[in-house]
C-alpha positions in Angstrom: 29.8 -33.2 -7.6 28.0 -33.6 -4.3 24.3 -33.5 -3.8 24.4 -29.8 -2.7 26.1 -28.6 -5.8 23.8 -30.7 -8.0 20.7 -29.0 -6.6 22.5 -25.5 -6.9 23.0 -26.3 -10.7 19.5 -27.9 -11.2 17.5 -25.2 -9.7 19.7 -22.1 -9.9 22.0 -22.8 -12.7 25.2 -21.9 -10.8 28.2 -24.2 -11.3 29.8 -23.3 -7.8 28.7 -21.8 -4.5 30.1 -18.6 -3.3 32.7 -18.3 -0.5 31.2 -19.7 2.7 27.9 -20.8 1.5 28.8 -24.5 1.4 30.5 -24.5 4.8 27.2 -23.0 6.4 25.0 -25.6 4.5 27.3 -28.4 5.7 27.1 -27.1 9.3 23.3 -27.3 9.6 22.7 -30.2 7.1 25.5 -32.8 8.1 26.6 -31.7 11.6 23.0 -30.5 12.6 24.4 -27.6 14.3 22.6 -24.4 15.2 24.3 -21.8 13.0 24.5 -18.0 12.5 25.7 -17.0 9.1 26.7 -13.3 8.8 27.0 -12.4 5.0 26.9 -8.9 3.4 24.1 -7.7 1.3 24.0 -9.8 -1.9 25.9 -12.8 -0.3 23.2 -15.3 -1.4 21.7 -16.0 1.9 18.4 -17.6 0.6 20.3 -20.3 -1.2 22.1 -21.2 2.1 18.8 -22.4 3.7 16.9 -23.4 0.5 19.7 -25.9 -0.8 20.0 -28.1 2.4 16.2 -28.1 2.8 15.9 -29.5 -0.7 18.6 -32.1 -0.1 16.5 -33.6 2.9 13.1 -35.1 3.4 10.6 -32.9 5.0 9.9 -29.0 4.9 12.0 -25.9 5.8 10.2 -23.4 8.1 11.4 -20.0 7.2 10.8 -17.1 9.5 11.1 -13.6 8.2 9.3 -10.2 9.1 9.0 -8.7 5.6 5.9 -9.5 3.7 7.2 -8.3 0.4 10.4 -10.5 0.7 8.3 -13.5 1.8 6.0 -13.2 -1.3 9.0 -12.6 -3.6 10.9 -15.6 -2.3 7.8 -17.8 -2.7 7.1 -16.8 -6.2 10.9 -17.3 -7.1 10.6 -20.8 -5.7 7.4 -21.7 -7.5 9.0 -20.5 -10.7 11.6 -23.2 -10.2 8.7 -25.9 -9.5 9.5 -25.9 -5.9 6.4 -26.0 -3.5 6.2 -23.1 -1.1 3.7 -21.2 0.9 3.6 -18.0 3.0 1.6 -17.3 6.0 1.6 -13.6 7.3 -0.4 -10.9 9.1 -3.5 -10.0 7.1 -4.6 -13.4 6.1 -8.0 -14.6 7.1 -8.2 -17.5 9.8 -9.5 -20.0 7.2 -6.7 -19.2 4.8 -4.2 -20.0 7.5 -5.9 -23.1 8.7 -5.8 -24.4 5.2 -2.3 -23.7 4.5 -1.2 -25.2 7.8 -3.3 -28.3 7.2 -1.4 -28.7 3.8 1.9 -28.3 5.4 1.1 -31.1 7.8 0.3 -33.3 4.8 3.7 -32.5 3.1 2.3 -30.2 0.4 5.3 -27.7 0.6 8.8 -27.8 0.7 9.1 -24.3 2.3 6.7 -22.7 4.6 7.3 -19.1 5.0 6.0 -17.7 8.3 6.0 -14.1 9.8 7.3 -14.2 13.5 3.9 -13.0 14.9 2.3 -16.3 13.6 4.6 -18.6 15.7 3.0 -18.1 19.0 -0.7 -18.7 17.7 -2.6 -21.8 18.7 -3.5 -22.5 15.0 0.3 -22.9 14.3 1.5 -24.4 17.6 -1.3 -27.1 17.5 0.0 -28.4 14.1 3.8 -27.9 14.5 4.4 -31.1 16.1 2.8 -33.0 13.1 4.8 -31.2 10.5 8.0 -32.9 9.1 10.3 -30.0 9.7 14.0 -30.5 8.4 15.4 -26.9 9.1 14.3 -23.7 10.7 15.7 -20.8 8.9 15.6 -17.3 10.5 16.0 -14.5 8.0 16.9 -11.0 9.1 18.1 -12.4 12.3 19.4 -9.1 13.7 15.6 -8.3 14.4 15.8 -10.4 17.7 18.4 -8.2 19.1 17.6 -5.0 21.0 21.0 -3.9 20.3 20.3 -4.2 16.6 18.8 -1.3 14.4 15.5 -3.1 13.7 14.4 -4.9 16.8 11.0 -6.8 16.5 9.6 -8.1 19.9 7.9 -11.3 17.9 11.4 -12.6 17.2 11.9 -13.1 20.9 9.1 -16.0 20.5 11.3 -18.1 18.0 13.1 -20.2 20.6 9.8 -21.2 22.2 9.3 -23.6 19.3 12.3 -25.7 20.2 10.3 -27.6 22.7 7.9 -28.9 19.8 11.0 -29.8 17.5 14.0 -30.2 19.8 16.2 -31.8 17.4 16.0 -29.5 14.4 18.8 -27.3 13.7 18.2 -23.4 13.5 19.9 -21.4 10.9 19.9 -17.7 11.5 21.1 -15.3 8.7 21.6 -11.6 8.5 23.6 -9.0 6.5 24.0 -6.5 9.1 25.3 -7.4 12.7 27.9 -5.9 15.1 29.7 -8.5 17.2 27.3 -7.7 20.1 24.4 -8.3 18.1 25.9 -11.6 16.7 26.3 -12.7 20.2 22.8 -11.7 21.3 21.2 -13.5 18.3 22.8 -16.8 19.3 21.8 -16.4 22.9 18.2 -15.3 22.2 17.7 -18.2 19.8 19.1 -20.6 22.5 21.9 -22.1 20.4 23.4 -25.1 22.2 26.8 -23.8 21.5 28.0 -20.7 19.6 28.6 -21.3 15.9 29.2 -18.4 13.9 30.2 -18.2 10.1 31.1 -14.7 9.3 32.2 -13.6 5.7 34.1 -10.4 5.6 31.9 -7.4 5.0 34.6 -6.0 2.6 33.2 -5.3 -0.9 36.4 -4.8 -3.0 34.4 -4.0 -6.2 32.2 -1.5 -4.3 33.8 2.2 -4.2 32.6 4.3 -1.4 32.6 8.1 -2.1 31.3 11.0 0.1 31.0 14.4 -1.0 29.9 17.5 1.0 27.9 19.5 -1.5 25.3 22.4 -1.3 23.6 21.7 -4.8 23.0 17.9 -4.6 20.7 18.1 -7.8 23.6 19.4 -9.9 26.2 17.0 -8.4 23.8 13.9 -8.9 23.5 14.9 -12.5 27.2 15.0 -12.9 27.5 11.6 -11.3 24.9 10.0 -13.6 26.4 11.7 -16.7 29.8 10.4 -16.0 29.0 6.8 -14.6 26.8 5.0 -17.1 24.4 2.0 -16.2 21.7 1.3 -13.8 21.3 3.1 -10.5 19.4 3.7 -7.5 19.0 7.0 -5.9 17.9 7.0 -2.2 15.9 9.9 -0.5 14.1 10.2 2.6 10.8 11.9 1.5 8.2 10.5 -1.1 7.9 14.2 -2.5 11.6 14.2 -3.3 11.5 10.9 -5.3 9.0 12.6 -7.7 11.1 15.8 -7.8 14.4 14.1 -8.5 13.0 11.7 -11.1 11.4 14.7 -12.8 14.7 16.6 -12.7 16.7 13.7 -14.2 14.1 13.2 -16.9 14.3 16.8 -18.0 18.1 16.3 -18.3 17.9 13.3 -20.6 18.3 10.6 -17.9 15.7 8.0 -17.9 14.3 7.8 -14.4 11.2 6.9 -12.4 10.0 7.3 -8.7 9.0 4.7 -6.2 7.8 4.9 -2.7 5.4 2.8 -0.3 2.4 4.9 -1.1 2.2 4.0 -4.8 -0.6 1.8 -6.2 0.6 -2.0 -6.3 0.2 -2.2 -10.1 2.3 0.9 -10.5 5.0 -0.5 -8.1 5.1 -3.7 -10.3 5.3 -1.9 -13.5 8.1 0.6 -12.2 10.2 -2.4 -10.8 9.7 -4.4 -14.1 10.8 -1.3 -16.2 13.9 -0.9 -14.0 14.8 -4.6 -13.9 14.4 -4.9 -17.7 16.5 -1.6 -18.3 13.6 0.2 -19.8 14.2 2.8 -16.9 17.9 3.4 -16.0 17.4 5.2 -12.7 14.9 4.5 -9.9 14.6 7.3 -7.4 13.1 5.9 -4.1 12.6 5.9 -0.4 14.0 2.8 1.4 10.8 0.9 0.5 12.7 -0.1 -2.8 15.2 -2.9 -2.9 14.1 -5.6 -0.5 13.6 -8.8 -2.5 14.7 -7.2 -5.8 17.9 -8.7 -6.9 19.4 -6.9 -9.9 23.1 -7.8 -10.2 24.2 -5.1 -12.6 23.5 -2.0 -10.6 26.6 0.5 -11.2 25.7 3.3 -8.8 23.8 3.8 -5.6 23.4 7.5 -4.5 22.2 8.6 -1.2 20.9 12.2 -1.3 20.3 12.1 2.6 21.8 10.7 5.6 20.5 7.3 6.5 19.8 6.7 10.2 22.5 4.1 10.9 25.6 2.3 9.2 23.5 -0.8 9.1 21.0 0.8 6.9 23.5 2.5 4.8 25.6 -0.7 4.2 22.5 -2.7 3.3 21.2 -0.2 0.8 24.6 0.7 -0.7 25.3 -3.1 -1.0 22.7 -3.3 -3.8 25.4 -2.0 -6.0 27.8 -4.3 -7.8 26.3 -7.7 -7.0 27.7 -9.1 -10.2 31.2 -8.4 -8.6 32.1 -5.6 -11.3 33.0 -2.1 -10.1 30.2 -0.1 -8.7 29.9 3.1 -6.8 28.2 3.8 -3.3 27.9 7.7 -3.2 26.7 9.6 -0.2 25.9 13.5 -0.7 25.6 15.6 2.5 25.9 19.0 3.9 25.9 20.7 7.3 22.0 21.0 7.0 21.7 17.1 6.8 23.7 16.9 10.1 21.3 19.3 11.8 18.2 17.5 10.4 19.7 14.0 11.6 19.9 15.3 15.1 16.4 16.9 15.0 15.2 13.4 14.0 16.0 12.0 17.3 13.1 13.9 18.8 10.9 12.9 16.0 11.6 9.3 16.2 11.3 9.3 20.1 8.2 11.4 21.0 7.3 11.9 24.6 6.0 8.8 26.2 2.6 10.5 27.1 2.1 11.1 23.5 2.7 7.6 22.6 0.1 6.4 25.0 -2.3 8.9 23.6 -1.7 7.6 20.1 -2.3 4.1 21.6 -5.6 4.9 23.0 -6.8 7.0 20.0 -6.0 4.0 17.6 -8.4 1.9 19.7 -11.0 4.5 20.0 -10.6 4.9 16.0 -11.9 1.4 15.7 -14.2 1.4 18.9 -12.1 -1.4 20.6 -13.1 -1.6 24.3 -10.5 -2.5 27.1 -9.8 -6.2 27.2 -10.8 -6.8 23.6 -9.1 -6.8 20.2 -6.3 -9.4 20.3 -5.2 -10.5 16.8 -7.8 -8.0 15.2 -6.7 -6.9 11.8 -7.8 -3.5 10.7 -7.0 -1.5 7.4 -5.4 1.7 8.5 -5.8 5.0 6.7 -3.1 7.1 8.4 -4.2 10.4 6.9 -7.8 10.1 8.0 -6.7 9.0 11.5 -4.6 12.0 11.9 -7.1 14.2 10.5 -9.6 12.9 13.1 -7.5 13.0 16.2 -5.3 16.1 15.2 -2.0 14.2 15.2 1.0 14.8 13.0 1.8 11.9 10.5 5.4 11.8 11.9 4.2 11.5 15.4 1.9 8.5 14.6 4.6 6.8 12.6 7.1 7.1 15.4 4.6 5.9 17.9 3.6 3.0 15.8 7.1 1.8 15.5 7.9 2.0 19.1 4.5 0.4 20.1 5.5 -2.3 17.6 8.8 -2.8 19.4 6.9 -3.1 22.9 4.7 -5.7 21.2 1.4 -4.0 21.4 0.6 -3.8 17.8 2.1 -4.6 14.3 1.7 -1.9 11.5 2.3 -2.9 7.9 2.6 -0.1 5.4 4.1 -1.3 2.4 1.9 -4.4 1.3 -0.2 -5.7 -1.5 -2.0 -9.0 -1.0 -3.5 -10.5 -4.2 -7.1 -11.8 -4.7 -7.6 -15.5 -3.8 -10.2 -18.1 -4.5 -11.0 -21.6 -3.3 -13.9 -23.9 -4.1 -16.2 -24.7 -1.3 -17.7 -27.7 -3.2 -16.2 -31.0 -4.4 -15.6 -31.6 -8.1 -18.8 -33.7 -8.6 -21.0 -31.0 -6.7 -19.4 -28.4 -9.1 -20.2 -30.3 -12.2 -23.9 -30.4 -11.0 -23.9 -26.8 -10.4 -22.5 -26.0 -14.0 -25.2 -28.4 -15.5 -27.9 -26.5 -13.7 -26.5 -22.9 -14.2 -25.2 -22.8 -17.6 -24.7 -19.0 -17.2 -21.6 -19.7 -15.0 -20.3 -22.6 -17.0 -17.9 -20.7 -19.2 -16.4 -18.7 -16.5 -16.0 -21.7 -14.2 -14.0 -23.5 -17.0 -11.8 -20.4 -17.5 -11.0 -20.5 -13.8 -10.2 -24.3 -13.8 -8.1 -23.9 -17.0 -6.2 -20.9 -15.5 -5.4 -22.2 -12.0 -4.6 -25.5 -10.3 -5.2 -26.5 -6.7 -8.4 -24.5 -6.3 -10.1 -27.5 -4.5 -7.4 -27.9 -1.8 -6.2 -24.4 -0.9 -6.6 -20.8 -1.5 -5.0 -19.8 -4.9 -3.9 -16.2 -5.9 -5.9 -15.0 -8.9 -5.3 -12.1 -11.1 -8.6 -10.6 -12.4 -6.9 -8.5 -15.1 -5.2 -11.5 -16.6 -8.4 -13.5 -16.5 -10.1 -10.6 -18.4 -7.6 -10.4 -20.8 -7.8 -14.1 -21.7 -11.4 -13.7 -22.6 -11.1 -10.2 -24.1 -13.3 -8.8 -21.3 -13.0 -6.2 -18.6 -11.9 -6.9 -15.1 -15.1 -5.5 -13.5 -17.0 -8.5 -15.4 -14.5 -10.9 -13.8 -15.1 -9.3 -10.2 -19.0 -9.6 -10.7 -18.6 -13.4 -11.5 -16.3 -14.0 -8.6 -18.7 -12.2 -6.1 -21.8 -13.9 -7.4 -20.2 -17.4 -7.1 -19.0 -16.4 -3.6 -22.7 -15.5 -2.6 -23.9 -18.8 -3.6 -21.1 -20.7 -1.7 -19.5 -22.3 -4.8 -16.4 -20.4 -4.1 -14.7 -18.3 -1.3 -13.3 -15.2 -2.9 -11.0 -12.8 -1.0 -10.5 -9.6 -2.9 -7.2 -8.0 -3.1 -5.9 -5.8 -0.3 -4.0 -2.7 -1.1 -4.1 -0.6 2.1 -1.9 -0.6 5.1 -3.0 -2.5 8.0 -2.7 -2.8 11.8 -2.6 -6.2 13.7 -3.4 -5.8 17.3 -1.1 -8.3 18.8 -2.5 -7.8 22.3 -6.0 -6.9 23.7 -6.4 -3.3 24.6 -5.0 -2.5 28.0 -6.2 0.3 30.4 -2.7 1.4 31.0 0.2 0.4 28.8 3.8 0.1 30.0 6.6 2.2 28.3 9.6 1.5 30.5 11.5 4.8 31.2 14.7 2.6 31.2 13.9 0.8 27.8 12.8 4.0 26.2 15.9 5.7 27.2 18.1 2.9 26.2 16.5 2.6 22.8 16.9 6.4 22.2 20.5 6.2 23.2 21.3 3.3 20.8 19.5 5.2 17.9 21.8 8.2 18.8 25.0 6.2 18.8 24.1 4.7 15.3 23.2 8.2 14.0 26.4 9.6 15.4 28.4 6.7 13.7 26.6 7.5 10.4 27.6 11.3 10.8 31.2 10.3 11.7 31.3 8.3 8.5 30.2 11.3 6.3 32.3 13.8 8.0 35.5 11.8 8.0 38.3 12.9 5.8 41.1 11.1 7.2 40.2 7.5 7.3 39.5 4.9 4.5 35.7 4.7 4.1 35.7 0.9 3.8 37.7 0.7 7.1 35.3 2.9 8.9 32.3 0.6 8.0 34.2 -2.6 8.6 35.3 -1.4 11.9 31.7 -0.6 12.7 30.9 -4.4 12.1 34.0 -5.6 14.0 36.5 -6.0 11.4 39.2 -3.8 13.1 42.2 -5.1 11.2 40.8 -4.4 7.7 43.3 -2.9 5.1 42.5 0.4 3.2 40.6 -0.1 0.2 42.8 2.2 -2.1 39.6 3.3 -3.9 37.4 5.4 -1.9 37.7 9.3 -1.9 39.9 9.3 1.1 42.3 6.7 -0.3 42.4 8.5 -3.8 43.5 11.7 -2.1 46.2 9.6 -0.5 47.0 8.0 -3.8 47.5 11.5 -5.3 50.8 11.8 -3.2 52.5 9.5 -5.5 53.7 6.8 -3.0 52.4 3.4 -2.1 50.0 2.9 0.9 52.7 1.1 2.7 55.4 3.9 2.2 52.7 6.5 3.3 51.8 4.5 6.5 55.4 4.1 7.6 56.0 7.9 7.3 52.6 8.7 9.0 53.5 6.3 11.9 56.9 7.9 12.5 55.3 11.4 12.5 52.6 10.5 14.8 55.0 8.9 17.3 57.3 11.9 17.3 54.5 14.7 17.5 52.7 12.9 20.4 55.9 13.2 22.3 56.7 16.7 21.7 56.3 19.8 19.4 58.6 19.7 16.4 59.9 21.6 13.4 60.0 20.4 9.8 63.7 19.5 10.1 63.1 17.3 13.1 60.2 15.7 11.3 62.1 14.9 8.2 65.1 13.5 10.2 62.7 11.2 12.2 60.9 9.9 9.2 64.2 8.5 7.7 62.6 9.0 4.2 62.7 11.4 1.3 62.1 14.9 2.3 59.5 15.7 -0.4 57.5 12.6 0.5 57.8 13.3 4.2 56.5 16.9 3.6 53.7 15.6 1.5 52.4 13.4 4.2 52.7 16.2 6.8 50.7 18.4 4.6 48.2 15.7 4.3 47.8 15.2 8.0 47.5 19.0 8.4 44.6 19.3 5.7 42.9 16.2 7.5 43.3 17.9 11.0 45.5 15.2 12.3 48.4 17.6 12.9 48.1 21.2 14.2 50.4 23.9 12.8 51.2 26.1 15.7 53.5 28.6 13.8 55.4 28.8 10.6 57.7 26.0 11.7 56.2 24.2 14.6 53.7 21.3 14.6 51.8 18.9 17.3 49.7 15.9 16.9 46.0 17.1 17.2 45.0 14.7 19.9 
């Protein structure tokens, strides 16, 4: 057993790596090559950078844009007794300063960083003194303007190469077309192209599309038929509650989830679903990131996602245990109309975006030339009420302003309370002797948490209260009182969305007409690809998705709703394809009658007629008269 397998078994308990994991590990760890790994959702991407980092001296720098995912991975590493820390937007300067100092002194094996932190003086000043063994870039598709989730801060990543020129970069993503994969390697300044691509095919995941009017009724039929855990995705927060209520009324255990729910409720709902106390979670796309439940048997989309990338990632949360699972999309003509309407909603007029930009600065009374790296809690409803904007306009404008690099909006976040001692141990002892009132509480704090003298430590007021049979309000008062006398620094938990002003306020912002138009066109192309997937009745679902990601030679899955209709013809896929190709070649040349088609197919007449009928039903062949046919295109 080599050292990588030993680490895998020791910390994760797995006897073997999955396909391609070890190849990528050796590429960065032994050959020291910049590497891009393209693996589908559930392909074990985090292990690919965590294992080689643990096998080498030094620390792995992990860049990821998602605070929730960052916090989840740090928590998972700590549970395995691996030292890790995360730095992200919303932390105070002092918190960041202490975390970076600890990183320089080798306190962590993994330092997670949001891309916005990379270009700051605080970080760049210390980077040369850090012993980095690997730079891992998660969600690497965010660096490409051709991708579906572009973030301008990712373009800064290659700048750190001048500080650590010999350290390999490992970029990882689950969703990238060929164009995006090439762009990732170019933007990260790979010394040479080095792509490891695992097929996106999920043989155990059965794709089904149904065009239905009564989606609630159809969803109920699905969940009554297919047992096991499931996720139901919808676009609106209101629908999460409505559908969960409908399922519960029909004796299916369900709960709802979205970004606006209180953090404690989110944790409770997640835990109930993970532990199978709740069978179905009904959610917006806020649910799923960083949540790895292997036995999800069904993922249902009640609304059309904006892109195949988003759909593939969300549907891919089913069947991670390699057992059979279903990815089901329900749609109707109204969904197609709404999807096309979303183009205008997601791309408001540029003058309106500029108006939102100025209004946000006015909301916080930030003058021109000031505000860079300022962090402000953002109550979107209050803002919209004051300035008479619609919430959808502000959401869309914020996303586009984020893509242009003017500000960063974080909606779905919860940052726990943190505590650090401002005094040394001997001074704390003197304080306890002189202030016996605080002695018991300080002992509780010291017994419950370690590292309080060297770094900010996340604390849970509710747990502390339960330990001493008290109320959280009493714990808050003790912490605030100790903070006032400068014994500790206490940063209360943050539950609200916030904005980070990544640039100072400008008198006139630039929203390039060409860039705006190009972004809009890319969005339309992805949306049209998603509509094509939903409306297609003649091509294997898996083949459509795989072709979108560049796998044009994939075979039919034989399991999706389209393939199952073919299977009902009582012939093999090979036999069906042979007859189909002969009919296609003939009818593309000229219009023919049934006898000519049967003679051309050189196969059983009944089978030829069945294939012809299937082609007519799926609008591949046009019936001109009772006995005359032509190829549709």
